[in-house]
C-alpha positions, 0 to 999 in steps of 0.5 A, a space after each residue: 499499499 502506497 504513502 500516497 493518498 488512494 484514489 477509491 471508487 467514483 462518486 457521481 455528481 447530481 448536477 452533471 452526472 460526470 464522475 469524481 474521486 471520493 477524495 475530492 469534495 467539488 465537482 471537476 467538471 461544473 464545480 458544485 459541491 457532492 454529496 458524501 460519499 460513503 466509500 472513503 474515511 477521514 484521512 482521505 477526507 483530509 487527502 492524507 495518508 494512513 499514517 499515525 504520526 500527522 502534522 497537527 499544523 498542517 491538519 489545523 491548515 486543512 481543517 479551516 481551509 475546508 470549514 470555509 470552503 463547507 460553510 453553508 453562507 456560501 451555500 444560501 442560495 445554492 439548491 437543497 442538495 447543495 446546501 445538504 451537502 455543505 452541512 454533511 461535509 461540514 458535520 463528517 470534518 469536524 468528526 474526522 479532525 476531532 479523532 485525527 488530532 488526538 493519537 490514540 483516537 487516531 490509532 484506534 481508526 486506524 485499526 477500524 479501517 484494517 478491519 482489526 476488532 475495535 480495542 476493548 473488544 474480543 480480548 479478556 484479561 487473561 490475554 494481557 501481560 502478567 505484568 499487568 494484570 499484578 498491578 492490577 491485583 496488587 493496586 486493588 489490595 493496597 487500595 482496600 488496605 488504604 480505605 480500611 485505613 481511612 475509616 480507621 481515622 488514618 492522617 490525610 499524609 498517610 493516606 497521600 503517601 500511600 495512593 502516591 506509592 501505589 500509583 507510581 508503578 502504574 505511571 512508570 508503565 504508562 511512560 513505558 507504554 507511550 515509549 512503545 507507542 511512538 516506536 509503532 507509530 513510527 514503524 508502521 508509518 516507515 512500512 508503509 512508505 516501504 510499502 511492506 508486504 500485507 502480513 508485515 504491517 498487520 503484525 505491527 498493527 497486532 502490536 498496535 491494537 495489543 499495546 492500546 488494550 494494556 494502556 487502556 487497563 492502565 488508564 483506568 488505574 490511573 482513574 481508580 486512583 484518583 477517585 480514591 484520592 477524591 474519597 479521601 480528600 471528602 473523608 478528610 473535609 468532614 473531619 471536625 476540626 
């Protein structure tokens, strides 16, 4: 698969009947806005290759340019189909921008495009690395002990120190995951440029999905600690002076 934007199935202009590639927004023959095709995707819509590393300044510039082109004011006196097409493209543009500007959302969207299951599906806890499961069990046990200590009247400083210690290995794993994601992002982009065999690219995507799955578990662990901090803070506030 080339790093160039791929030309997909043709779409027909409802005004003049001419055919146009799925990635263009206006008919090459009559310049009328085209009804949004269902054969494209967010990358194609922005005329970008399916890469995981994106220049956000370039994405912002493309977004602003397309926003101006699709603005309803330009189609105030247009036909009803053209007005609807502008609104539909503007809505799709916002959705595409919101997904592509966030690295993790972009990665999950790419997995979907490439036919892999959504992160969170078809993978049980027993398929995660042993280290993650150990941290889940250890953290849950420690949080149970912290809750018991809070109920017993432990000092807020003690609870905070224990929560900090419990979260530290989780934060360290999250940092390692960020580095691993960067490696996989660059590997996929390189393989796309080099038109690597499909099985090679698929192996990279499989690794990416496993890492995203693992990361979702770690994010849940961090969220659990954050909630526990809130509970401890509320308990401290309720204590009489």
